[in-house]
N, CA, C and O of each residue as an XYZ file, in Angstrom:
192
protein
N       0.862     -1.413     -0.145
C       0.604     -0.012     -0.015
C       1.049      1.090      0.479
O       1.527      1.182      1.610
N       0.883      2.372     -0.640
C       0.988      3.632     -1.113
C       0.240      4.825     -0.346
O      -0.973      4.967     -0.500
N       0.681      5.337      0.148
C      -0.317      6.633      1.041
C       0.425      7.934      0.213
O       1.632      8.151      0.316
N      -0.078      8.387     -0.245
C       0.088      9.993     -0.425
C       0.135     11.295     -0.062
O      -0.937     11.584     -0.594
N       0.363     11.939      0.234
C       0.545     13.164      0.575
C       0.236     14.720     -0.360
O       1.415     15.074     -0.368
N      -0.105     15.249     -0.717
C      -0.323     15.972     -1.769
C      -0.062     17.218     -1.126
O      -1.059     17.653     -0.549
N       0.697     17.752     -1.060
C       0.657     19.710     -0.253
C       0.205     20.592     -1.054
O      -0.295     21.533     -0.438
N       0.149     20.732     -2.596
C      -0.256     21.838     -2.859
C      -0.565     21.313     -4.311
O      -0.069     20.218     -4.578
N      -1.483     22.074     -5.516
C      -1.914     21.529     -6.425
C      -3.059     22.027     -6.978
O      -3.923     21.998     -6.102
N      -3.330     22.303     -7.612
C      -4.829     22.373     -8.380
C      -5.229     21.557    -10.167
O      -5.938     21.238    -11.122
N      -4.635     21.608     -9.794
C      -4.974     20.688    -11.316
C      -4.568     19.005    -10.975
O      -3.542     18.485    -10.536
N      -5.822     18.483    -11.379
C      -5.571     17.568    -11.236
C      -4.519     16.014    -11.791
O      -3.909     15.047    -11.335
N      -4.977     16.844    -13.354
C      -3.594     15.905    -13.896
C      -2.076     16.017    -13.784
O      -1.197     15.232    -14.139
N      -2.000     17.467    -13.066
C      -0.802     17.130    -12.794
C      -0.131     17.276    -11.446
O       0.941     17.710    -11.024
N      -1.049     16.813    -11.034
C      -0.356     16.121     -9.295
C      -0.869     14.884     -9.454
O      -0.533     14.226     -8.470
N      -1.886     13.865    -10.629
C      -0.901     12.657    -10.453
C       0.058     12.613    -11.607
O       0.388     11.478    -11.954
N       0.585     13.647    -12.287
C       1.589     13.076    -12.681
C       3.012     13.022    -11.832
O       4.008     12.305    -11.922
N       2.611     14.181    -10.918
C       3.628     14.630     -9.483
C       4.047     12.994     -8.763
O       5.053     12.294     -8.653
N       2.642     12.933     -8.396
C       2.666     11.316     -7.718
C       2.988     10.521     -8.282
O       3.754      9.832     -7.608
N       2.761      9.919     -9.837
C       3.798      8.755    -10.372
C       5.269      9.139    -10.732
O       5.860      8.446    -11.560
N       5.871     10.176    -10.168
C       7.141     10.871    -11.174
C       7.534     10.687     -9.464
O       8.593     10.070     -9.354
N       7.096     10.968     -8.495
C       7.948     11.263     -7.038
C       7.897      9.493     -6.525
O       8.671      8.882     -5.788
N       6.807      9.079     -7.166
C       6.364      6.858     -6.838
C       7.919      6.019     -7.661
O       8.622      5.135     -7.173
N       8.042      6.644     -8.905
C       8.971      6.385     -9.712
C      10.130      6.321     -9.232
O      10.546      5.162     -9.253
N      11.081      7.295     -8.663
C      12.136      8.668     -7.786
C      12.012      7.857     -7.364
O      12.561      7.013     -8.071
N      11.474      7.294     -6.311
C      11.378      6.209     -5.200
C      11.838      5.088     -5.414
O      13.005      4.876     -5.085
N      11.104      4.112     -5.987
C      11.639      2.789     -5.699
C      13.160      2.931     -6.760
O      14.009      2.047     -6.651
N      13.394      4.157     -7.798
C      14.470      3.616     -8.900
C      15.422      3.113     -7.057
O      15.622      2.008     -6.553
N      15.803      4.665     -6.521
C      16.449      4.889     -4.938
C      16.780      3.502     -4.436
O      17.946      3.106     -4.415
N      15.713      2.726     -4.012
C      15.149      1.590     -2.933
C      15.746     -0.014     -4.246
O      15.730     -1.213     -3.965
N      16.230      0.698     -5.712
C      16.490     -0.792     -5.871
C      17.932     -0.683     -6.119
O      18.569     -1.734     -6.046
N      18.616      0.490     -6.422
C      19.433      0.827     -6.838
C      20.820      0.251     -6.556
O      20.844     -0.088     -5.373
N      21.781      0.046     -7.054
C      23.153     -0.995     -6.577
C      24.074      0.134     -5.894
O      24.051      0.900     -6.858
N      24.683      0.650     -5.168
C      25.491      1.504     -4.528
C      26.799      0.882     -4.535
O      27.487     -0.040     -4.096
N      26.744      2.220     -5.511
C      28.732      1.377     -6.128
C      29.808      1.449     -4.820
O      30.931      0.954     -4.915
N      29.260      2.231     -3.390
C      30.478      2.571     -2.151
C      30.295      1.481     -1.763
O      31.184      1.163     -0.972
N      29.054      0.169     -2.031
C      29.327     -1.080     -1.424
C      29.447     -2.304     -2.235
O      29.021     -3.397     -1.861
N      29.920     -2.132     -3.128
C      30.118     -3.121     -3.504
C      30.543     -4.251     -3.293
O      31.748     -4.260     -3.041
N      29.883     -5.557     -3.290
C      30.950     -6.685     -2.716
C      30.036     -6.803     -1.198
O      29.748     -8.000     -1.222
N      29.500     -6.314     -0.067
C      29.078     -5.633      0.820
C      27.811     -6.661      0.621
O      27.441     -6.938     -0.520
N      26.914     -7.427      2.219
C      26.026     -7.718      1.736
C      25.261     -6.446      2.396
O      25.711     -5.641      3.212
N      23.934     -6.502      1.784
C      22.910     -5.115      2.731
C      22.640     -6.282      3.966
O      22.771     -7.506      3.941
N      22.216     -5.373      5.027
C      21.935     -5.441      6.261
C      22.210     -4.256      7.141
O      23.218     -3.562      7.270
N      20.975     -4.220      7.733
C      20.795     -2.958      8.448
C      20.550     -3.280     10.241
O      19.766     -2.880     11.102
N      22.123     -4.568     10.156
C      22.591     -5.269     11.701
C      23.025     -4.820     11.788
O      23.932     -4.795     10.955
N      23.055     -3.448     13.286
C      23.824     -2.448     14.235
C      23.452     -0.926     13.995
O      23.897      0.088     14.534
N      22.148     -1.156     12.658
C      21.840      0.580     12.510
C      20.317      0.534     13.076
O      19.676      1.449     13.593
N      20.041     -0.438     12.892
C      18.322      0.269     13.359
C      18.469      0.672     15.278
O      17.510      1.149     15.884
């Protein structure tokens, strides 16, 4: 489930575009490889 809160905008078309663009950017950041961590096993151990 994705919840979106739009803080501004009056044109529904532009609001929808903004939502999809933000979601696409978030997904790209979430699945992209971090070159600085190449070879490391992804983990949140000792981080949380």
